[in-house]
N, C-alpha and C positions, 0 to 999 in steps of 0.2 A: 382509529378515531371512533369513539363511542358517542360523541355528541351528535345530536340530530341537526341536520341543516336547517337554518331558518327558512321561513316561508318566503317564496319569491325567488329561490335560487334556480338557475337554469337547469333544464332537464339533463344536459350532459354532465353537470357537476353532481346531481343526484345519483345518476348511474355510476359515476366513478366512485363516489363514496359508498354506495351499496356494494359494488364489486370489491372495494378495498376491505370492507367489513367481512365479506364472504371468504376471501382468501387470506386475510391478515392473520387471523388466529391460527389456522393450521401452519402457515409459513413460520410464524413466530415460535410455535411449539417445536417445529422441526429444527430450526436453527439453534434452539436451546438444548437439544437432545445430545446425549453422549455419542450416539451414532454419527451425528453431524460432525462433532469435534474429532472423532476417530477418522472420518473420511477426509476432513481438512488436513489432519496430520499426515495421513497416508499420501494425499495429493502433494503436499509440500515435500515430503521425502522423495516421491517419484520425480517431481520437478527438479530437485537438487541432483538426483542421480542422472537424469537426462542432460542437465546442464554440464555436469562433470564429463559425461561421455562425449557430448558434442564438443566441448572445449578440448578434450584429449585428442580428438580426431583433427580438429581444425587448427589448433595452436601451432603445430610444427609448420603447416603450410603458410599460415599468416606470418609466423616468424621468418620463414624463408623469403617471403615477399616484403618483409620489413613493414608489416601492417600491425596495428594494435589489436590485441586479443581482448576478450571479455575480462579476463583476469587483470590485464594491464589497465583497462579503463576503471575497473573496480578499485584497484590499488591507487590510481590517481585521484579518484573521488574521495577515498579515505584520507589521503594526504591533504587534499584541498580542504576537507572538512576540519582537519586538525589545524591547518594554517588559519582558517577563518575563526576557529575558536580562540586561538592564540592572539589573533589580531583584535578580536573583541575584548579579550582580557587586557591587552595593552592599551586599547582606547579607554577602557574604564579606569585603568591605573593613571593614565595621562589626565583624565578629567578629575580624578581625585587629587592628583598632585597640583593641578591648577587651582582647585578650591582651597587648598591649604595655604 
């Protein structure tokens, strides 16, 4: 925020705005840097590897206990999303056919 606060603002708001101006520019430049995007990409790859490793270890045990695994839940979410899209398309087709 580059705008100056109007006169009569509470002290706490003035302090917050001053603090935001002081750290805002460095933070914004950091999150726009190539290093930041490289770190985010590396963190996402690491998270994906850890998820795979964890699922690889726990999946046999969860299957043995007849409990859903993370991949089972992910697959069901994808199926549900497809069904919801199809239902939305059918509802639109039904509305169009009623209008004709």
